C-alpha positions as a LaTeX table, in Angstrom:
\begin{tabular}{lrrr}
\hline
Residue & $x$ (\AA) & $y$ (\AA) & $z$ (\AA) \\
\hline
Met1 & 0.00 & 0.00 & 0.00 \\
Leu2 & 1.40 & 3.36 & $-1.05$ \\
Arg3 & 1.06 & 6.36 & 1.18 \\
Asp4 & 1.05 & 9.96 & 0.15 \\
Tyr5 & 4.08 & 11.91 & 1.17 \\
Glu6 & 3.27 & 14.34 & 3.96 \\
Pro7 & 6.27 & 16.48 & 4.88 \\
Asp8 & 4.63 & 17.84 & 8.04 \\
Ser9 & 3.91 & 14.41 & 9.52 \\
Asp10 & 6.24 & 13.49 & 12.41 \\
Asp11 & 4.62 & 10.28 & 13.60 \\
Asp12 & 6.11 & 7.68 & 11.19 \\
Glu13 & 9.52 & 9.17 & 10.62 \\
Glu14 & 11.93 & 6.59 & 9.24 \\
Ile15 & 15.67 & 6.96 & 9.38 \\
Ala16 & 17.66 & 5.59 & 6.47 \\
Pro17 & 20.00 & 2.83 & 7.63 \\
His18 & 23.65 & 3.68 & 7.88 \\
Pro19 & 25.67 & 1.75 & 5.29 \\
Phe20 & 27.87 & 0.21 & 8.01 \\
Asn21 & 24.87 & $-1.09$ & 9.94 \\
Ala22 & 23.15 & $-2.60$ & 6.91 \\
Pro23 & 23.92 & $-6.26$ & 6.28 \\
Asn24 & 26.39 & $-6.62$ & 3.46 \\
Leu25 & 25.43 & $-9.54$ & 1.25 \\
Pro26 & 28.88 & $-11.02$ & 0.48 \\
His27 & 30.18 & $-10.61$ & 4.02 \\
Ser28 & 27.11 & $-12.19$ & 5.56 \\
Gly29 & 28.08 & $-15.49$ & 3.94 \\
Gly30 & 30.34 & $-16.41$ & 6.88 \\
Ile31 & 32.69 & $-19.32$ & 6.26 \\
Leu32 & 31.57 & $-19.63$ & 2.65 \\
Phe33 & 32.66 & $-16.04$ & 1.97 \\
Gln34 & 36.03 & $-16.70$ & 3.65 \\
Gln35 & 36.52 & $-19.77$ & 1.46 \\
Trp36 & 35.68 & $-17.72$ & $-1.64$ \\
Val37 & 38.21 & $-15.05$ & $-0.66$ \\
Cys38 & 40.93 & $-17.69$ & $-0.14$ \\
Asp39 & 40.12 & $-19.33$ & $-3.47$ \\
Ala40 & 40.19 & $-15.99$ & $-5.30$ \\
Tyr41 & 43.55 & $-15.14$ & $-3.71$ \\
Asn42 & 44.98 & $-18.54$ & $-4.67$ \\
Arg43 & 43.80 & $-18.15$ & $-8.25$ \\
Ala44 & 45.44 & $-14.73$ & $-8.48$ \\
Glu45 & 48.71 & $-16.03$ & $-7.02$ \\
Ala46 & 48.71 & $-19.01$ & $-9.38$ \\
Gln47 & 48.20 & $-16.66$ & $-12.31$ \\
Arg48 & 51.10 & $-14.46$ & $-11.16$ \\
Leu49 & 53.39 & $-17.48$ & $-10.78$ \\
Ala50 & 52.36 & $-18.79$ & $-14.20$ \\
Trp51 & 53.23 & $-15.39$ & $-15.70$ \\
Val52 & 56.65 & $-15.43$ & $-14.01$ \\
Asn53 & 57.23 & $-18.98$ & $-15.28$ \\
Met54 & 56.27 & $-18.12$ & $-18.87$ \\
Asn55 & 58.16 & $-14.82$ & $-19.00$ \\
Gln56 & 61.60 & $-15.75$ & $-17.68$ \\
Asp57 & 63.17 & $-14.33$ & $-20.85$ \\
Lys58 & 61.46 & $-10.96$ & $-20.30$ \\
Leu59 & 62.68 & $-10.97$ & $-16.70$ \\
Arg60 & 66.20 & $-11.71$ & $-18.01$ \\
Ala61 & 66.51 & $-14.58$ & $-15.55$ \\
Asp62 & 69.43 & $-16.05$ & $-17.50$ \\
Thr63 & 71.63 & $-13.13$ & $-16.43$ \\
Tyr64 & 71.22 & $-13.86$ & $-12.71$ \\
Gln65 & 74.52 & $-14.92$ & $-11.25$ \\
Gly66 & 73.25 & $-17.85$ & $-9.13$ \\
Leu67 & 72.33 & $-20.04$ & $-12.09$ \\
Val68 & 75.59 & $-19.28$ & $-13.90$ \\
Asp69 & 77.56 & $-20.18$ & $-10.76$ \\
Ala70 & 75.72 & $-23.51$ & $-10.44$ \\
Val71 & 76.59 & $-24.51$ & $-14.01$ \\
Asn72 & 80.20 & $-23.33$ & $-13.71$ \\
His73 & 80.79 & $-25.11$ & $-10.39$ \\
Pro74 & 83.48 & $-27.84$ & $-10.55$ \\
Ser75 & 81.07 & $-30.50$ & $-9.28$ \\
Phe76 & 78.74 & $-29.93$ & $-12.25$ \\
Asn77 & 79.00 & $-32.71$ & $-14.83$ \\
Ser78 & 76.91 & $-32.27$ & $-17.94$ \\
Gly79 & 74.47 & $-35.16$ & $-18.22$ \\
Glu80 & 75.20 & $-36.52$ & $-14.72$ \\
Thr81 & 74.32 & $-33.65$ & $-12.41$ \\
Gln82 & 70.63 & $-32.93$ & $-12.44$ \\
Val83 & 69.98 & $-29.25$ & $-12.73$ \\
Gly84 & 66.30 & $-28.70$ & $-13.33$ \\
Lys85 & 64.70 & $-25.71$ & $-14.88$ \\
Gln86 & 65.21 & $-23.03$ & $-12.32$ \\
Ile87 & 62.48 & $-20.42$ & $-12.08$ \\
Ile88 & 63.76 & $-17.08$ & $-10.85$ \\
Leu89 & 61.26 & $-15.07$ & $-8.81$ \\
Pro90 & 61.68 & $-11.32$ & $-9.27$ \\
Ala91 & 62.02 & $-8.90$ & $-6.39$ \\
Thr92 & 58.49 & $-7.66$ & $-7.10$ \\
Tyr93 & 57.07 & $-11.03$ & $-6.01$ \\
Pro94 & 56.33 & $-10.87$ & $-2.25$ \\
Gly95 & 58.15 & $-13.52$ & $-0.27$ \\
Ser96 & 60.80 & $-14.19$ & $-2.88$ \\
Pro97 & 64.42 & $-14.21$ & $-1.69$ \\
Arg98 & 65.14 & $-11.04$ & $-3.66$ \\
Ala99 & 62.13 & $-9.25$ & $-2.14$ \\
Met100 & 63.14 & $-10.26$ & 1.37 \\
Gln101 & 66.72 & $-9.12$ & 0.77 \\
Gln102 & 65.42 & $-5.82$ & $-0.58$ \\
Asn103 & 63.17 & $-5.36$ & 2.47 \\
Tyr104 & 66.09 & $-6.14$ & 4.78 \\
Leu105 & 68.32 & $-3.61$ & 3.04 \\
Asp106 & 65.54 & $-1.01$ & 3.19 \\
Ala107 & 65.14 & $-1.59$ & 6.93 \\
Met108 & 68.88 & $-1.31$ & 7.51 \\
Ser109 & 69.05 & 1.95 & 5.55 \\
Ile110 & 66.24 & 3.37 & 7.72 \\
Val111 & 68.19 & 2.39 & 10.85 \\
Lys112 & 71.35 & 3.92 & 9.40 \\
Arg113 & 69.60 & 7.19 & 8.66 \\
Tyr114 & 67.37 & 7.57 & 11.74 \\
Gly115 & 69.14 & 5.40 & 14.32 \\
Lys116 & 68.00 & 2.37 & 16.26 \\
Pro117 & 64.34 & 2.26 & 17.26 \\
Asp118 & 63.56 & 3.16 & 20.86 \\
Phe119 & 60.41 & 1.05 & 21.16 \\
Phe120 & 59.06 & $-2.08$ & 19.55 \\
Ile121 & 55.30 & $-1.96$ & 19.95 \\
Thr122 & 52.91 & $-4.83$ & 19.28 \\
Met123 & 49.14 & $-4.68$ & 19.48 \\
Thr124 & 46.59 & $-7.36$ & 20.24 \\
Ala125 & 42.86 & $-7.51$ & 20.69 \\
Asn126 & 40.66 & $-10.26$ & 22.03 \\
Pro127 & 37.16 & $-10.36$ & 20.49 \\
Ser128 & 35.80 & $-11.46$ & 23.88 \\
Trp129 & 36.88 & $-8.24$ & 25.58 \\
Arg130 & 33.96 & $-6.08$ & 26.65 \\
Glu131 & 35.44 & $-2.99$ & 24.96 \\
Val132 & 35.73 & $-4.77$ & 21.63 \\
Arg133 & 32.21 & $-6.21$ & 21.87 \\
Asp134 & 30.75 & $-2.80$ & 22.75 \\
Leu135 & 32.41 & $-1.11$ & 19.78 \\
Ser136 & 31.61 & $-3.74$ & 17.16 \\
Leu137 & 28.73 & $-2.71$ & 14.91 \\
Ile138 & 27.44 & $-6.23$ & 14.43 \\
His139 & 27.85 & $-9.40$ & 16.44 \\
Ile140 & 30.48 & $-11.58$ & 14.82 \\
Ser141 & 30.27 & $-15.21$ & 15.81 \\
Glu142 & 33.30 & $-17.49$ & 16.10 \\
Pro143 & 32.91 & $-19.35$ & 12.77 \\
Thr144 & 32.38 & $-16.20$ & 10.72 \\
Arg145 & 35.31 & $-14.27$ & 12.15 \\
Pro146 & 38.44 & $-14.26$ & 9.99 \\
Tyr147 & 41.57 & $-15.37$ & 11.78 \\
\hline
\end{tabular}
């Protein structure tokens, strides 16, 4: 049933829901949504690794010194020593040895420029704490909470 709009009427005033209080359809899926997010992430990572594997010539992986040293090592015998196809991960791939070395060198240059840190601060929060429960907009149950 449609009602006529009466701007002077104060009795049935409705407040539009705040977007953070409204249930969000994908996020209300709980564990199923978490599984979907993990699957989507894994597909993206697999695609990135496939690209790195197929584009070793564009990455100029043959010029990296580690592979050349392995072939030129005295214990290398052509045909006897098994050297597989080595895939070189670039420094732009998170978690690769080159990326970790680059992060380490960046951290050391920050220490060199600004000095040693005075404090090392870590934070934690327990979802069972009263303060956390009071500030959460919706009740998040144990199975639907990401870890």
